[in-house]
MARFIDREN-699503 format. One record per residue: residue number from 1; residue in three letters; x, y, z of N, C-alpha, C, O, CB in turn. Coordinates in nm, 3 decimals. Glycine has a CB too. Example, Ala and Ser with C-alpha at 12.3 -4.5 7.8 and 13.67 -1.06 7.14 Angstrom:
2
ATOM   n res     nxx     nyy     nzz    caxx    cayy    cazz     cxx     cyy     czz     oxx     oyy     ozz    cbxx    cbyy    cbzz
ATOM   1 ALA   1.319  -0.569   0.780   1.230  -0.450   0.780   1.320  -0.330   0.780   1.424  -0.332   0.846   1.131  -0.447   0.905
ATOM   2 SER   1.285  -0.225   0.708   1.367  -0.106   0.714   1.290   0.003   0.787   1.341   0.114   0.804   1.408  -0.060   0.572
This chain:
174
ATOM   n res     nxx     nyy     nzz    caxx    cayy    cazz     cxx     cyy     czz     oxx     oyy     ozz    cbxx    cbyy    cbzz
ATOM   1 MET   7.771   1.129   8.461   7.689   1.231   8.519   7.572   1.261   8.424   7.587   1.263   8.302   7.771   1.359   8.548
ATOM   2 LEU   7.456   1.283   8.486   7.339   1.329   8.412   7.306   1.468   8.463   7.279   1.485   8.582   7.217   1.231   8.427
ATOM   3 ASP   7.307   1.567   8.375   7.274   1.704   8.414   7.167   1.759   8.322   7.192   1.788   8.205   7.400   1.795   8.411
ATOM   4 VAL   7.046   1.772   8.375   6.935   1.831   8.302   6.876   1.946   8.385   6.756   1.972   8.380   6.826   1.725   8.269
ATOM   5 THR   6.961   2.012   8.460   6.920   2.119   8.550   6.851   2.233   8.476   6.891   2.271   8.366   7.040   2.172   8.626
ATOM   6 SER   6.746   2.287   8.539   6.675   2.407   8.493   6.622   2.397   8.352   6.645   2.484   8.268   6.766   2.525   8.502
ATOM   7 ASN   6.551   2.289   8.327   6.478   2.274   8.202   6.330   2.264   8.236   6.289   2.301   8.347   6.527   2.148   8.122
ATOM   8 LYS   6.251   2.216   8.147   6.107   2.201   8.171   6.065   2.058   8.140   5.967   2.035   8.069   6.025   2.301   8.087
ATOM   9 ILE   6.140   1.963   8.194   6.112   1.824   8.156   5.987   1.768   8.222   5.923   1.678   8.167   6.229   1.737   8.192
ATOM  10 MET   5.950   1.821   8.339   5.831   1.777   8.410   5.835   1.625   8.434   5.937   1.561   8.410   5.704   1.816   8.331
ATOM  11 ALA   5.725   1.568   8.482   5.720   1.426   8.515   5.739   1.339   8.391   5.813   1.240   8.395   5.588   1.392   8.582
ATOM  12 LYS   5.674   1.375   8.280   5.684   1.293   8.158   5.826   1.285   8.107   5.874   1.177   8.073   5.594   1.350   8.049
ATOM  13 GLY   5.895   1.398   8.102   6.033   1.398   8.057   6.123   1.318   8.150   6.214   1.249   8.104   6.085   1.539   8.045
ATOM  14 CYS   6.098   1.329   8.280   6.176   1.253   8.378   6.156   1.103   8.357   6.251   1.025   8.362   6.136   1.293   8.521
ATOM  15 ILE   6.031   1.064   8.334   6.001   0.922   8.312   6.072   0.872   8.186   6.127   0.762   8.186   5.848   0.901   8.299
ATOM  16 ASP   6.071   0.952   8.079   6.139   0.913   7.955   6.291   0.902   7.977   6.354   0.808   7.929   6.110   1.016   7.843
ATOM  17 ILE   6.349   0.998   8.049   6.493   0.993   8.079   6.525   0.869   8.163   6.625   0.801   8.137   6.538   1.122   8.154
ATOM  18 CYS   6.443   0.840   8.261   6.467   0.723   8.347   6.465   0.593   8.267   6.548   0.505   8.290   6.361   0.717   8.457
ATOM  19 LYS   6.373   0.582   8.174   6.368   0.463   8.089   6.495   0.451   8.005   6.548   0.342   7.986   6.244   0.467   7.998
ATOM  20 ALA   6.543   0.565   7.956   6.663   0.564   7.870   6.790   0.529   7.947   6.880   0.467   7.891   6.679   0.699   7.804
ATOM  21 ILE   6.798   0.568   8.073   6.923   0.548   8.148   6.914   0.439   8.255   7.009   0.421   8.331   6.964   0.677   8.213
ATOM  22 GLN   6.804   0.367   8.262   6.783   0.273   8.372   6.888   0.163   8.380   6.905   0.104   8.487   6.649   0.211   8.358
ATOM  23 HIS   6.959   0.134   8.273   7.061   0.029   8.276   7.202   0.085   8.289   7.300   0.011   8.281   7.052  -0.056   8.151
ATOM  24 HIS   7.213   0.215   8.309   7.344   0.280   8.328   7.375   0.279   8.478   7.365   0.382   8.545   7.344   0.428   8.271
ATOM  25 THR   7.413   0.164   8.528   7.432   0.146   8.672   7.560   0.209   8.726   7.582   0.208   8.847   7.431  -0.001   8.704
ATOM  26 THR   7.644   0.264   8.639   7.766   0.329   8.686   7.750   0.480   8.701   7.846   0.550   8.731   7.880   0.300   8.590
ATOM  27 LEU   7.630   0.529   8.681   7.602   0.671   8.696   7.634   0.715   8.838   7.592   0.651   8.935   7.454   0.702   8.662
ATOM  28 ARG   7.709   0.825   8.852   7.750   0.871   8.985   7.680   0.999   9.030   7.660   1.019   9.150   7.898   0.893   8.986
ATOM  29 GLU   7.642   1.084   8.937   7.581   1.212   8.973   7.454   1.235   8.893   7.452   1.216   8.771   7.679   1.328   8.952
ATOM  30 ILE   7.348   1.276   8.962   7.223   1.312   8.897   7.190   1.455   8.936   7.164   1.484   9.053   7.106   1.214   8.935
ATOM  31 LEU   7.191   1.543   8.838   7.160   1.684   8.858   7.032   1.713   8.781   7.035   1.728   8.658   7.278   1.777   8.813
ATOM  32 MET   6.921   1.721   8.853   6.791   1.734   8.789   6.707   1.843   8.856   6.585   1.838   8.851   6.717   1.600   8.794
ATOM  33 SER   6.771   1.941   8.917   6.698   2.048   8.987   6.622   2.137   8.890   6.655   2.146   8.772   6.795   2.133   9.069
ATOM  34 ASN   6.517   2.201   8.942   6.438   2.301   8.869   6.371   2.247   8.744   6.381   2.307   8.637   6.527   2.416   8.831
ATOM  35 ASN   6.303   2.135   8.756   6.233   2.074   8.643   6.089   2.036   8.674   6.018   1.987   8.586   6.307   1.952   8.599
ATOM  36 PHE   6.045   2.056   8.796   5.913   2.015   8.844   5.876   1.875   8.795   5.779   1.856   8.721   5.808   2.115   8.799
ATOM  37 ILE   5.956   1.777   8.839   5.929   1.638   8.803   5.814   1.581   8.886   5.754   1.480   8.849   6.056   1.552   8.822
ATOM  38 GLY   5.783   1.645   8.998   5.672   1.601   9.081   5.694   1.466   9.145   5.799   1.404   9.126   5.546   1.598   9.000
ATOM  39 PRO   5.595   1.420   9.222   5.607   1.289   9.288   5.619   1.173   9.189   5.688   1.076   9.217   5.487   1.267   9.377
ATOM  40 ASP   5.550   1.184   9.074   5.557   1.075   8.975   5.696   1.062   8.915   5.747   0.951   8.899   5.455   1.098   8.864
ATOM  41 GLY   5.758   1.175   8.883   5.895   1.172   8.830   5.992   1.121   8.934   6.082   1.044   8.903   5.937   1.311   8.783
ATOM  42 ALA   5.974   1.164   9.060   6.062   1.119   9.169   6.048   0.968   9.188   6.147   0.899   9.211   6.028   1.193   9.301
ATOM  43 ARG   5.925   0.917   9.180   5.901   0.774   9.194   5.973   0.695   9.085   6.038   0.594   9.113   5.751   0.745   9.190
ATOM  44 GLN   5.962   0.741   8.962   6.030   0.673   8.851   6.182   0.680   8.866   6.252   0.581   8.842   5.988   0.735   8.716
ATOM  45 LEU   6.232   0.795   8.904   6.377   0.810   8.925   6.423   0.715   9.035   6.528   0.651   9.022   6.411   0.958   8.963
ATOM  46 ALA   6.347   0.704   9.141   6.382   0.615   9.251   6.384   0.469   9.208   6.479   0.397   9.236   6.284   0.633   9.367
ATOM  47 HIS   6.279   0.426   9.140   6.264   0.284   9.104   6.350   0.242   8.985   6.408   0.134   8.986   6.120   0.254   9.074
ATOM  48 LYS   6.358   0.326   8.884   6.427   0.286   8.761   6.575   0.320   8.759   6.651   0.258   8.684   6.360   0.350   8.645
ATOM  49 VAL   6.618   0.418   8.839   6.758   0.461   8.832   6.828   0.445   8.967   6.925   0.370   8.977   6.766   0.606   8.785
ATOM  50 LEU   6.782   0.515   9.068   6.853   0.518   9.196   6.863   0.381   9.264   6.965   0.349   9.324   6.786   0.615   9.289
ATOM  51 ALA   6.759   0.303   9.255   6.758   0.172   9.322   6.870   0.080   9.271   6.923   0.000   9.348   6.623   0.104   9.301
ATOM  52 ASP   6.907   0.091   9.144   7.007   0.002   9.085   7.143   0.067   9.064   7.234   0.002   9.013   6.956  -0.049   8.954
ATOM  53 THR   7.159   0.190   9.103   7.286   0.261   9.083   7.366   0.253   9.213   7.338   0.324   9.309   7.262   0.410   9.041
ATOM  54 LYS   7.465   0.165   9.214   7.538   0.134   9.337   7.628   0.248   9.385   7.636   0.273   9.505   7.621   0.011   9.316
ATOM  55 TYR   7.694   0.316   9.293   7.797   0.412   9.332   7.753   0.558   9.321   7.836   0.646   9.297   7.918   0.391   9.249
ATOM  56 ILE   7.626   0.585   9.337   7.576   0.722   9.327   7.640   0.808   9.437   7.639   0.769   9.554   7.420   0.726   9.337
ATOM  57 THR   7.695   0.923   9.399   7.760   1.011   9.497   7.686   1.142   9.516   7.693   1.202   9.624   7.902   1.039   9.454
ATOM  58 GLU   7.613   1.188   9.413   7.542   1.316   9.424   7.403   1.306   9.362   7.385   1.252   9.253   7.622   1.428   9.355
ATOM  59 VAL   7.305   1.360   9.435   7.168   1.369   9.385   7.118   1.510   9.413   7.109   1.552   9.529   7.075   1.260   9.451
ATOM  60 HIS   7.087   1.584   9.306   7.036   1.720   9.316   6.895   1.724   9.255   6.878   1.710   9.134   7.131   1.822   9.242
ATOM  61 LEU   6.797   1.742   9.341   6.657   1.744   9.297   6.583   1.865   9.352   6.463   1.857   9.379   6.586   1.615   9.340
ATOM  62 ALA   6.651   1.976   9.369   6.590   2.097   9.425   6.479   2.151   9.335   6.484   2.137   9.213   6.696   2.204   9.447
ATOM  63 ASN   6.380   2.212   9.397   6.272   2.282   9.326   6.201   2.193   9.224   6.186   2.231   9.108   6.327   2.404   9.256
ATOM  64 ASN   6.158   2.077   9.267   6.092   1.985   9.177   5.951   1.945   9.219   5.887   1.866   9.151   6.173   1.863   9.162
ATOM  65 GLY   5.902   1.998   9.330   5.767   1.964   9.374   5.747   1.815   9.395   5.644   1.760   9.355   5.668   2.013   9.275
ATOM  66 ILE   5.845   1.749   9.459   5.831   1.605   9.479   5.740   1.572   9.599   5.687   1.462   9.608   5.968   1.542   9.500
ATOM  67 PHE   5.723   1.668   9.689   5.632   1.654   9.803   5.665   1.530   9.887   5.761   1.459   9.855   5.488   1.647   9.754
ATOM  68 PRO   5.589   1.501   9.993   5.623   1.387  10.080   5.629   1.253  10.007   5.718   1.172  10.033   5.522   1.377  10.191
ATOM  69 ASP   5.535   1.229   9.915   5.533   1.099   9.846   5.660   1.075   9.765   5.717   0.966   9.769   5.412   1.090   9.755
ATOM  70 GLY   5.704   1.174   9.692   5.826   1.161   9.613   5.949   1.147   9.702   6.040   1.070   9.671   5.843   1.281   9.521
ATOM  71 ALA   5.953   1.222   9.812   6.067   1.215   9.904   6.078   1.077   9.968   6.187   1.025   9.988   6.054   1.323  10.013
ATOM  72 LYS   5.964   1.018   9.999   5.964   0.883  10.057   6.026   0.783   9.960   6.108   0.700  10.000   5.822   0.839  10.093
ATOM  73 GLU   5.988   0.792   9.833   6.042   0.701   9.731   6.193   0.721   9.712   6.269   0.625   9.699   5.970   0.722   9.597
ATOM  74 ILE   6.235   0.848   9.710   6.377   0.879   9.697   6.452   0.825   9.819   6.559   0.765   9.804   6.399   1.033   9.682
ATOM  75 GLY   6.397   0.845   9.937   6.459   0.797  10.060   6.476   0.646  10.062   6.581   0.596  10.101   6.378   0.839  10.179
ATOM  76 ILE   6.374   0.574  10.019   6.381   0.427  10.013   6.489   0.384   9.915   6.568   0.294   9.945   6.244   0.368   9.972
ATOM  77 ALA   6.493   0.447   9.798   6.593   0.411   9.695   6.736   0.441   9.739   6.829   0.370   9.701   6.563   0.484   9.565
ATOM  78 LEU   6.753   0.545   9.821   6.887   0.584   9.865   6.928   0.521   9.998   7.037   0.549  10.048   6.895   0.735   9.876
ATOM  79 ALA   6.842   0.438  10.055   6.865   0.385  10.190   6.997   0.310  10.206   7.055   0.312  10.315   6.753   0.293  10.225
ATOM  80 ASN   7.044   0.245  10.104   7.168   0.167  10.116   7.281   0.220  10.028   7.371   0.146   9.989   7.141   0.021  10.081
ATOM  81 LYS   7.275   0.346   9.996   7.377   0.406   9.908   7.491   0.463   9.993   7.491   0.582  10.026   7.315   0.517   9.818
ATOM  82 LYS   7.585   0.378  10.027   7.690   0.419  10.119   7.789   0.519  10.060   7.867   0.578  10.134   7.764   0.299  10.166
ATOM  83 TYR   7.788   0.538   9.928   7.881   0.633   9.866   7.820   0.772   9.847   7.889   0.864   9.804   7.925   0.580   9.732
ATOM  84 LEU   7.694   0.789   9.880   7.626   0.917   9.863   7.691   1.023   9.952   7.700   1.006  10.073   7.476   0.904   9.895
ATOM  85 GLU   7.736   1.132   9.890   7.802   1.241   9.963   7.723   1.372   9.959   7.734   1.453  10.051   7.939   1.264   9.906
ATOM  86 VAL   7.644   1.393   9.854   7.570   1.519   9.838   7.424   1.488   9.808   7.392   1.414   9.714   7.633   1.607   9.725
ATOM  87 LEU   7.336   1.546   9.889   7.192   1.532   9.866   7.128   1.670   9.877   7.134   1.734   9.981   7.127   1.431   9.968
ATOM  88 ASN   7.067   1.714   9.768   7.002   1.844   9.762   6.855   1.823   9.725   6.821   1.792   9.611   7.072   1.938   9.660
ATOM  89 LEU   6.769   1.842   9.825   6.624   1.833   9.805   6.557   1.965   9.840   6.440   1.969   9.878   6.565   1.718   9.890
ATOM  90 ARG   6.631   2.074   9.826   6.582   2.208   9.860   6.448   2.237   9.792   6.427   2.201   9.676   6.686   2.313   9.819
ATOM  91 ARG   6.360   2.304   9.865   6.231   2.355   9.817   6.146   2.252   9.741   6.114   2.269   9.624   6.255   2.472   9.729
ATOM  92 ASN   6.112   2.145   9.812   6.025   2.042   9.756   5.901   2.016   9.842   5.823   1.926   9.812   6.102   1.914   9.739
ATOM  93 ASP   5.884   2.094   9.948   5.768   2.077  10.038   5.751   1.933  10.085   5.641   1.879  10.081   5.642   2.124   9.969
ATOM  94 ILE   5.859   1.872  10.128   5.852   1.732  10.169   5.796   1.714  10.310   5.746   1.606  10.343   5.990   1.669  10.161
ATOM  95 GLY   5.804   1.816  10.393   5.750   1.807  10.528   5.814   1.698  10.611   5.904   1.628  10.565   5.603   1.785  10.522
ATOM  96 LYS   5.764   1.684  10.734   5.821   1.581  10.822   5.787   1.440  10.773   5.860   1.345  10.801   5.769   1.600  10.966
ATOM  97 GLU   5.676   1.427  10.698   5.640   1.296  10.643   5.743   1.249  10.541   5.778   1.131  10.539   5.500   1.302  10.579
ATOM  98 GLY   5.790   1.338  10.459   5.888   1.302  10.357   6.026   1.278  10.413   6.103   1.198  10.360   5.895   1.409  10.253
ATOM  99 ILE   6.059   1.347  10.521   6.192   1.335  10.579   6.211   1.202  10.650   6.324   1.155  10.665   6.218   1.449  10.676
ATOM 100 SER   6.101   1.140  10.693   6.111   1.016  10.771   6.182   0.904  10.694   6.259   0.829  10.754   5.973   0.969  10.811
ATOM 101 GLU   6.160   0.892  10.565   6.225   0.786  10.487   6.370   0.819  10.452   6.445   0.733  10.407   6.146   0.760  10.359
ATOM 102 LEU   6.409   0.942  10.471   6.548   0.979  10.443   6.641   0.942  10.558   6.764   0.946  10.543   6.559   1.129  10.416
ATOM 103 GLU   6.585   0.905  10.671   6.664   0.872  10.788   6.764   0.759  10.760   6.882   0.772  10.794   6.573   0.831  10.903
ATOM 104 LYS   6.720   0.652  10.698   6.809   0.538  10.667   6.919   0.580  10.571   7.034   0.537  10.584   6.730   0.421  10.608
ATOM 105 CYS   6.884   0.663  10.475   6.981   0.714  10.378   7.090   0.793  10.449   7.208   0.775  10.421   6.911   0.801  10.272
ATOM 106 LEU   7.050   0.881  10.539   7.148   0.963  10.611   7.238   0.879  10.700   7.355   0.910  10.717   7.076   1.069  10.695
ATOM 107 LEU   7.184   0.773  10.757   7.263   0.684  10.842   7.363   0.601  10.762   7.477   0.582  10.805   7.172   0.592  10.921
ATOM 108 ALA   7.322   0.552  10.646   7.405   0.460  10.567   7.510   0.530  10.481   7.612   0.470  10.450   7.318   0.377  10.479
ATOM 109 SER   7.487   0.654  10.444   7.572   0.721  10.346   7.693   0.791  10.409   7.707   0.799  10.531   7.491   0.820  10.268
ATOM 110 ARG   7.778   0.842  10.320   7.893   0.924  10.360   7.858   1.072  10.344   7.943   1.151  10.304   8.018   0.889  10.275
ATOM 111 ILE   7.738   1.107  10.374   7.685   1.241  10.343   7.776   1.351  10.398   7.810   1.354  10.517   7.544   1.256  10.400
ATOM 112 LYS   7.813   1.441  10.308   7.896   1.556  10.344   7.819   1.686  10.327   7.837   1.780  10.404   8.024   1.558  10.259
ATOM 113 GLU   7.733   1.691  10.226   7.655   1.812  10.198   7.507   1.775  10.191   7.466   1.688  10.114   7.701   1.879  10.066
ATOM 114 LEU   7.428   1.843  10.275   7.286   1.815  10.280   7.209   1.946  10.278   7.227   2.031  10.365   7.250   1.733  10.407
ATOM 115 ASP   7.122   1.963  10.177   7.039   2.082  10.166   6.893   2.040  10.166   6.842   1.983  10.070   7.074   2.163  10.037
ATOM 116 LEU   6.827   2.070  10.277   6.684   2.043  10.292   6.608   2.171  10.317   6.498   2.168  10.373   6.659   1.943  10.407
ATOM 117 SER   6.664   2.283  10.277   6.600   2.413  10.302   6.466   2.424  10.230   6.445   2.364  10.124   6.693   2.527  10.257
ATOM 118 GLY   6.376   2.501  10.290   6.246   2.529  10.228   6.156   2.408  10.214   6.085   2.397  10.114   6.267   2.587  10.096
ATOM 119 ASN   6.157   2.317  10.311   6.077   2.196  10.301   5.973   2.179  10.411   5.905   2.076  10.417   6.166   2.079  10.302
ATOM 120 LYS   5.960   2.277  10.498   5.859   2.273  10.604   5.871   2.149  10.692   5.771   2.086  10.726   5.720   2.278  10.543
ATOM 121 ILE   5.995   2.114  10.729   6.016   1.994  10.810   5.991   2.018  10.959   5.968   1.923  11.033   6.156   1.941  10.789
ATOM 122 GLY   5.997   2.143  11.003   5.972   2.176  11.144   6.070   2.110  11.239   6.171   2.053  11.197   5.832   2.136  11.181
ATOM 123 ASP   6.038   2.117  11.367   6.125   2.061  11.470   6.135   1.909  11.463   6.241   1.852  11.489   6.077   2.101  11.607
ATOM 124 GLU   6.024   1.843  11.427   6.025   1.696  11.419   6.117   1.650  11.306   6.194   1.556  11.325   5.882   1.642  11.396
ATOM 125 GLY   6.109   1.713  11.191   6.199   1.680  11.081   6.343   1.711  11.117   6.434   1.636  11.082   6.159   1.754  10.955
ATOM 126 CYS   6.363   1.822  11.185   6.496   1.861  11.232   6.553   1.754  11.324   6.671   1.718  11.315   6.492   1.997  11.303
ATOM 127 ARG   6.469   1.703  11.414   6.511   1.597  11.506   6.556   1.473  11.430   6.657   1.412  11.465   6.397   1.562  11.603
ATOM 128 ILE   6.482   1.435  11.327   6.518   1.317  11.247   6.652   1.337  11.179   6.737   1.248  11.181   6.409   1.288  11.142
ATOM 129 VAL   6.672   1.454  11.119   6.799   1.483  11.050   6.915   1.482  11.149   7.015   1.415  11.125   6.792   1.620  10.978
ATOM 130 VAL   6.903   1.555  11.257   7.011   1.565  11.355   7.044   1.429  11.415   7.161   1.392  11.425   6.973   1.664  11.466
ATOM 131 LYS   6.943   1.354  11.454   6.967   1.222  11.513   7.036   1.130  11.413   7.129   1.057  11.448   6.834   1.158  11.560
ATOM 132 SER   6.991   1.132  11.288   7.053   1.048  11.185   7.200   1.082  11.166   7.283   0.993  11.152   6.979   1.063  11.052
ATOM 133 LEU   7.231   1.210  11.166   7.370   1.251  11.146   7.455   1.220  11.269   7.568   1.172  11.255   7.376   1.400  11.115
ATOM 134 ILE   7.404   1.247  11.388   7.481   1.221  11.511   7.505   1.072  11.531   7.609   1.033  11.583   7.408   1.279  11.632
ATOM 135 ASP   7.408   0.989  11.491   7.420   0.844  11.511   7.513   0.776  11.412   7.536   0.655  11.423   7.285   0.781  11.502
ATOM 136 LYS   7.567   0.849  11.317   7.657   0.789  11.218   7.788   0.748  11.286   7.836   0.817  11.375   7.685   0.888  11.102
ATOM 137 PRO   7.845   0.635  11.244   7.974   0.595  11.301   8.084   0.699  11.275   8.171   0.722  11.359   8.015   0.460  11.244
ATOM 138 LYS   8.079   0.760  11.158   8.178   0.864  11.124   8.102   0.985  11.070   8.048   0.981  10.959   8.283   0.811  11.018
ATOM 139 LEU   8.098   1.091  11.148   8.026   1.212  11.112   8.113   1.298  11.021   8.212   1.356  11.065   7.984   1.291  11.238
ATOM 140 MET   8.075   1.306  10.891   8.157   1.374  10.792   8.090   1.500  10.734   8.142   1.559  10.640   8.190   1.280  10.680
ATOM 141 ILE   7.978   1.540  10.789   7.902   1.652  10.732   7.985   1.781  10.733   8.040   1.820  10.836   7.770   1.674  10.810
ATOM 142 THR   7.994   1.846  10.616   8.066   1.973  10.605   7.971   2.089  10.576   8.004   2.204  10.606   8.171   1.964  10.495
ATOM 143 SER   7.854   2.060  10.518   7.759   2.164  10.483   7.616   2.116  10.510   7.575   2.010  10.463   7.775   2.204  10.334
ATOM 144 LEU   7.542   2.196  10.587   7.405   2.162  10.621   7.319   2.286  10.607   7.345   2.389  10.669   7.396   2.104  10.764
ATOM 145 ASN   7.214   2.277  10.524   7.121   2.387  10.506   6.981   2.341  10.545   6.920   2.259  10.476   7.124   2.439  10.359
ATOM 146 LEU   6.933   2.395  10.656   6.798   2.367  10.704   6.716   2.495  10.714   6.618   2.500  10.788   6.802   2.295  10.840
ATOM 147 SER   6.756   2.598  10.640   6.685   2.727  10.647   6.543   2.715  10.592   6.512   2.623  10.516   6.763   2.835  10.569
ATOM 148 ASP   6.458   2.809  10.633   6.321   2.817  10.584   6.243   2.687  10.605   6.181   2.634  10.513   6.321   2.853  10.437
ATOM 149 ASN   6.248   2.637  10.729   6.180   2.512  10.763   6.092   2.521  10.887   6.050   2.418  10.939   6.282   2.405  10.783
ATOM 150 ALA   6.064   2.640  10.934   5.980   2.660  11.053   6.038   2.589  11.175   5.964   2.533  11.256   5.838   2.610  11.027
ATOM 151 ILE   6.169   2.592  11.188   6.238   2.532  11.303   6.237   2.635  11.416   6.275   2.750  11.397   6.385   2.489  11.266
ATOM 152 THR   6.194   2.591  11.535   6.185   2.680  11.651   6.312   2.667  11.737   6.410   2.604  11.697   6.058   2.648  11.735
ATOM 153 SER   6.307   2.728  11.855   6.421   2.719  11.947   6.447   2.574  11.989   6.561   2.538  12.020   6.396   2.806  12.072
ATOM 154 GLU   6.343   2.491  11.991   6.360   2.349  12.023   6.450   2.281  11.918   6.543   2.208  11.953   6.222   2.277  12.030
ATOM 155 GLY   6.421   2.306  11.791   6.504   2.251  11.683   6.644   2.310  11.684   6.742   2.241  11.655   6.438   2.277  11.549
ATOM 156 CYS   6.653   2.437  11.717   6.782   2.504  11.725   6.871   2.437  11.830   6.992   2.422  11.809   6.764   2.653  11.757
ATOM 157 LYS   6.811   2.399  11.941   6.887   2.330  12.046   6.942   2.197  11.993   7.056   2.160  12.023   6.798   2.305  12.171
ATOM 158 LEU   6.862   2.125  11.915   6.907   2.000  11.854   7.025   2.024  11.759   7.123   1.950  11.758   6.791   1.931  11.779
ATOM 159 ILE   7.013   2.128  11.679   7.119   2.161  11.584   7.247   2.197  11.658   7.357   2.162  11.613   7.076   2.278  11.493
ATOM 160 CYS   7.236   2.265  11.771   7.355   2.299  11.851   7.426   2.172  11.899   7.549   2.169  11.906   7.315   2.386  11.972
ATOM 161 SER   7.350   2.068  11.931   7.413   1.942  11.973   7.489   1.878  11.857   7.593   1.815  11.877   7.307   1.844  12.028
ATOM 162 LEU   7.438   1.894  11.736   7.508   1.845  11.618   7.635   1.924  11.593   7.741   1.867  11.567   7.417   1.851  11.495
ATOM 163 VAL   7.624   2.056  11.601   7.741   2.142  11.577   7.853   2.106  11.673   7.970   2.108  11.635   7.702   2.290  11.592
ATOM 164 ASP   7.818   2.074  11.796   7.918   2.037  11.896   7.995   1.912  11.857   8.113   1.900  11.889   7.850   2.016  12.030
ATOM 165 LYS   7.930   1.819  11.787   7.992   1.692  11.749   8.051   1.692  11.608   8.144   1.616  11.580   7.892   1.581  11.760
ATOM 166 ALA   7.998   1.775  11.521   8.038   1.777  11.379   8.157   1.870  11.359   8.139   1.987  11.323   7.920   1.819  11.289
ATOM 167 ARG   8.275   1.820  11.383   8.396   1.903  11.377   8.431   1.947  11.235   8.505   2.045  11.218   8.513   1.826  11.435
ATOM 168 MET   8.381   1.879  11.135   8.412   1.916  10.995   8.310   2.013  10.937   8.329   2.062  10.825   8.418   1.791  10.909
ATOM 169 LEU   8.202   2.043  11.009   8.097   2.131  10.961   8.150   2.274  10.950   8.186   2.336  11.049   7.975   2.126  11.054
ATOM 170 ASP   8.154   2.324  10.826   8.203   2.462  10.807   8.100   2.550  10.737   8.127   2.668  10.712   8.332   2.461  10.726
ATOM 171 ASN   7.982   2.496  10.706   7.876   2.573  10.644   7.743   2.529  10.704   7.694   2.420  10.673   7.878   2.556  10.489
ATOM 172 LEU   7.685   2.612  10.788   7.557   2.584  10.849   7.462   2.699  10.820   7.491   2.814  10.850   7.571   2.562  11.001
ATOM 173 GLN   7.348   2.665  10.759   7.247   2.767  10.728   7.115   2.727  10.792   7.062   2.618  10.770   7.230   2.786  10.574
ATOM 174 LEU   7.063   2.820  10.873   6.936   2.796  10.941   6.835   2.902  10.906   6.722   2.898  10.954   6.955   2.792  11.092
């Protein structure tokens, strides 16, 4: 596990950490929230660490200002991570553009906990998340946080269809 939560490493520190751990392919958990790594740090994390880490189970990158560009890189790197169970990208302003690349990740993984709150994904982003989760062969989601995303009644209707199918969901925040 790598835990550098709530420091001030910024993009430069993230890049240095990524270089140091890039060959640690058995890393299972990355806890890097509250560091403002930005899109550049997210890109380095995606390319140097996540892309080669086969058994990653948890990724926490909340409050890092990764924006759509960083989210796209993270999504691409996590696209084939079938062991991923927890993904926290809370408050990164990824928007619907950033959520689009996370679709493959959500389909391929064993995602149980997903926090995308405060990302301005709107109804279109909500549709991508819900469809990705519903289309999974085995729906295992237990916790979903989509609060503070400008989701309207249209998105709420989509979420209701997920709730109907997600029998293990015991924590839903809108």
